[in-house]
C-alpha positions as CSV (number, residue, x, y, z in Angstrom):
1,M,-44.9,-2.8,25.4
2,R,-48.5,-2.9,26.8
3,R,-50.2,-5.8,28.3
4,R,-53.9,-6.4,29.6
5,I,-53.8,-8.9,32.4
6,Q,-56.4,-10.7,34.3
7,T,-56.1,-13.4,37.0
8,L,-59.1,-15.5,37.8
9,A,-58.5,-17.1,41.1
10,V,-60.4,-18.2,44.3
11,G,-60.8,-15.4,46.7
12,A,-59.9,-12.4,44.6
13,V,-58.9,-11.2,40.8
14,A,-56.1,-9.1,39.9
15,V,-56.5,-7.1,36.9
16,L,-53.1,-5.3,36.0
17,T,-52.6,-2.9,33.0
18,A,-50.3,0.1,32.5
19,G,-50.6,1.7,35.7
20,L,-54.0,0.0,36.9
21,V,-54.4,-2.5,39.5
22,Q,-58.0,-3.6,40.6
23,I,-59.1,-6.3,43.1
24,S,-62.6,-7.7,42.8
25,P,-64.4,-10.9,44.2
26,A,-63.9,-13.9,42.0
27,S,-67.7,-14.4,41.7
28,A,-67.9,-10.8,39.8
29,A,-65.0,-12.0,37.5
30,V,-66.4,-12.9,34.0
31,P,-63.8,-13.5,31.2
32,G,-63.4,-10.1,29.3
33,N,-65.2,-8.3,32.0
34,D,-64.0,-4.3,31.5
35,Y,-63.1,-3.1,34.8
36,C,-62.3,0.1,33.3
37,A,-66.0,0.9,32.5
38,G,-64.9,2.1,29.2
39,Q,-62.5,4.7,30.9
40,C,-59.2,3.6,30.4
41,N,-56.8,4.6,27.7
42,D,-53.1,4.8,26.8
43,I,-50.8,4.9,24.1
44,L,-47.2,3.6,23.3
45,P,-45.7,6.2,20.7
46,P,-43.4,3.4,18.8
47,G,-46.2,0.5,18.6
48,E,-46.6,-2.6,20.2
49,N,-44.3,-4.8,18.3
50,G,-40.4,-4.6,19.1
51,N,-39.3,-7.2,17.0
52,A,-39.0,-8.1,13.3
53,T,-38.3,-11.4,11.4
54,L,-35.3,-11.6,8.9
55,A,-38.1,-11.2,6.0
56,E,-39.2,-8.1,7.7
57,I,-35.8,-6.6,8.1
58,L,-35.3,-7.3,4.2
59,A,-38.6,-5.8,3.3
60,N,-37.9,-2.7,5.2
61,K,-34.3,-2.3,3.7
62,A,-35.9,-2.8,-0.1
63,F,-39.5,-1.0,0.3
64,G,-39.4,0.9,3.6
65,T,-42.4,-1.3,5.1
66,Q,-42.7,-1.6,8.8
67,P,-43.6,-5.0,10.8
68,A,-47.3,-5.0,11.9
69,H,-47.7,-2.7,14.9
70,A,-44.2,-1.4,14.8
71,D,-45.1,2.4,14.1
72,D,-48.8,2.3,13.9
73,Q,-49.4,4.5,17.0
74,L,-47.3,7.6,15.9
75,G,-49.9,9.5,14.1
76,K,-52.1,9.7,17.2
77,Y,-49.3,10.4,19.6
78,A,-48.1,13.3,17.2
79,D,-51.6,14.7,17.1
80,L,-51.8,15.3,20.8
81,A,-48.7,18.0,20.7
82,G,-51.1,20.3,18.7
83,G,-54.5,19.0,19.8
84,H,-54.1,18.7,23.7
85,K,-56.1,21.8,24.2
86,T,-59.2,19.8,22.8
87,L,-58.5,16.9,25.0
88,T,-61.8,16.0,26.8
89,T,-63.5,13.0,28.2
90,D,-65.4,12.7,24.7
91,T,-62.2,13.2,22.5
92,I,-59.8,11.1,24.5
93,G,-60.0,8.5,21.9
94,K,-58.6,10.7,19.3
95,F,-55.4,10.8,21.0
96,F,-55.2,7.5,23.2
97,N,-56.2,4.0,22.8
98,D,-58.9,2.0,24.4
99,S,-57.1,-0.2,27.2
100,S,-60.1,-2.0,28.5
101,F,-59.7,-5.6,29.1
102,G,-60.9,-8.3,26.6
103,V,-61.2,-8.4,22.9
104,P,-64.6,-8.4,21.0
105,A,-64.8,-11.8,18.7
106,D,-64.5,-9.9,15.6
107,Q,-61.4,-7.9,16.7
108,V,-59.3,-11.1,17.7
109,A,-56.3,-11.2,15.8
110,S,-54.7,-14.1,17.3
111,T,-54.9,-16.6,20.2
112,A,-52.1,-18.3,22.2
113,K,-52.4,-21.1,25.0
114,P,-48.5,-21.4,26.1
115,R,-49.6,-23.3,29.2
116,D,-53.0,-24.8,30.3
117,D,-53.8,-22.0,32.9
118,V,-53.3,-19.0,30.6
119,T,-54.5,-17.6,27.2
120,I,-53.0,-14.7,25.4
121,T,-55.6,-12.7,22.8
122,R,-54.3,-10.2,20.7
123,D,-56.3,-7.7,19.3
124,K,-56.4,-6.4,15.5
125,A,-56.3,-2.7,16.3
126,T,-52.9,-2.3,18.1
127,G,-51.6,-6.0,18.7
128,V,-51.7,-5.8,22.5
129,P,-51.9,-9.0,24.4
130,H,-54.8,-9.6,26.5
131,I,-53.6,-12.0,29.1
132,Q,-56.1,-14.1,31.1
133,G,-54.9,-16.8,33.5
134,T,-56.8,-19.3,35.9
135,T,-54.0,-19.0,38.3
136,R,-51.4,-16.4,39.3
137,S,-48.3,-18.3,38.2
138,G,-50.0,-18.8,35.0
139,T,-51.0,-15.3,34.5
140,E,-47.2,-14.3,35.2
141,F,-46.2,-16.9,33.0
142,G,-48.2,-15.7,30.2
143,A,-47.0,-12.1,30.7
144,G,-43.5,-13.2,30.3
145,Y,-44.4,-15.3,27.2
146,A,-46.3,-12.1,25.4
147,A,-43.2,-9.9,26.4
148,A,-40.6,-12.0,25.0
149,Q,-43.0,-12.0,21.7
150,D,-42.6,-8.2,21.3
151,R,-39.3,-7.4,23.4
152,L,-37.1,-10.4,23.2
153,W,-34.2,-8.7,21.5
154,L,-34.5,-5.6,23.9
155,M,-34.6,-7.9,27.2
156,D,-31.4,-9.6,25.9
157,I,-29.7,-6.2,25.2
158,M,-30.6,-4.8,28.7
159,R,-29.8,-8.3,30.3
160,R,-26.1,-7.7,28.7
161,V,-26.0,-4.0,29.7
162,G,-26.6,-4.8,33.6
163,R,-23.8,-7.2,33.3
164,G,-21.4,-4.9,31.6
165,Q,-21.3,-7.3,28.4
166,L,-23.0,-5.0,25.7
167,T,-19.5,-4.0,24.0
168,S,-18.6,-7.7,23.7
169,Y,-22.1,-8.7,22.3
170,A,-22.8,-5.6,20.0
171,G,-19.7,-3.9,19.4
172,G,-17.4,-1.5,21.0
173,A,-19.3,1.7,19.5
174,P,-18.8,4.9,21.9
175,A,-22.6,4.8,22.5
176,N,-22.6,1.2,23.7
177,R,-19.5,1.8,26.0
178,E,-21.2,5.0,27.4
179,L,-24.5,3.0,28.2
180,E,-22.7,0.3,29.7
181,Q,-20.5,2.6,32.1
182,S,-23.6,4.9,33.1
183,F,-25.3,1.5,34.2
184,F,-22.3,0.3,36.2
185,A,-21.7,3.4,38.0
186,S,-25.2,3.3,39.5
187,A,-25.4,-0.4,40.1
188,P,-22.0,-1.9,40.2
189,Y,-23.1,-5.3,41.7
190,T,-20.9,-8.4,41.4
191,E,-22.7,-11.7,40.7
192,A,-22.3,-12.7,44.3
193,E,-23.9,-9.4,45.1
194,L,-26.9,-9.9,42.9
195,Q,-27.5,-13.4,44.4
196,Q,-27.2,-11.9,47.9
197,Q,-30.3,-9.3,46.9
198,I,-32.3,-12.4,45.8
199,D,-31.6,-14.7,48.9
200,A,-32.6,-11.4,51.1
201,V,-35.9,-11.3,49.3
202,A,-36.5,-15.0,49.8
203,A,-35.8,-14.7,53.6
204,S,-37.9,-11.5,54.0
205,G,-41.2,-13.2,54.5
206,A,-44.3,-14.4,52.6
207,R,-44.5,-11.6,50.1
208,G,-40.7,-11.9,49.3
209,R,-41.2,-15.2,48.4
210,Q,-44.3,-14.5,46.3
211,G,-42.2,-12.0,44.5
212,L,-39.7,-14.4,43.5
213,A,-42.2,-17.1,42.4
214,D,-44.0,-14.4,40.2
215,A,-40.3,-13.3,38.8
216,Q,-39.7,-17.2,38.3
217,A,-42.8,-17.6,36.6
218,Y,-42.3,-14.8,34.3
219,I,-38.8,-16.0,33.4
220,E,-40.3,-19.5,32.4
221,G,-42.8,-17.8,30.3
222,I,-39.9,-15.9,28.5
223,N,-37.8,-19.5,28.0
224,K,-40.8,-21.1,26.8
225,Y,-41.4,-18.6,24.1
226,I,-37.4,-19.2,23.1
227,T,-38.0,-22.8,23.1
228,D,-41.2,-22.8,21.0
229,S,-39.3,-20.2,18.5
230,L,-36.4,-22.4,18.0
231,R,-38.5,-25.0,16.4
232,V,-39.3,-22.4,13.5
233,P,-36.4,-21.7,11.2
234,N,-35.0,-18.3,11.4
235,K,-37.8,-16.9,14.0
236,L,-35.4,-15.7,16.4
237,I,-33.5,-13.4,13.9
238,T,-34.9,-10.4,15.3
239,C,-34.1,-6.5,16.0
240,G,-35.6,-4.1,18.7
241,A,-37.8,-1.2,18.2
């Protein structure tokens, strides 16, 4: 999943995209301002959307159709294998997508405001969420909300993998057992040890406390999406890409 993130706050502005972090004076921050200067590009081969509704799953079974933005970038990504020798500054748009922040008015696919201090705008071309917050907490909250929109199923799977609960959730297939065992071999934490790590971060100083606050706001965004979705029948019947 890709996200375009902009925080507008007193003193500084943090703009984060996939691999891009830029700090600028707040006075220079205009909603939709392109800090990339038209020179940021990326691509996510499977597509932006990692979820499917029940109706989309049935349509895929019957007609082979895919949910919007589930696989719409495979062509560009595949072309890079044979066309990389022609890759230049002028041709990069043939193989990668523009990852500048902001969405032109005629390219807005949807706008959501899950909290007063954040707005999530998705573009028509690839469905990427452009997250603009007026507070740091709101921006983290919006990032969590948008991530849940696109990858809630995967989040839940990995949460269970990390706790050694995948086979009891998804079945005892050999691949599930192997994945679970590989995680446990590298990170065999008990719940108490996990809590100790969190407590240690909280006690490490201002930066640690800020990191935990960011993570908590992100989680609150995820949970807000779940709460909102539960109000819509069958919305949370999803599968991962």
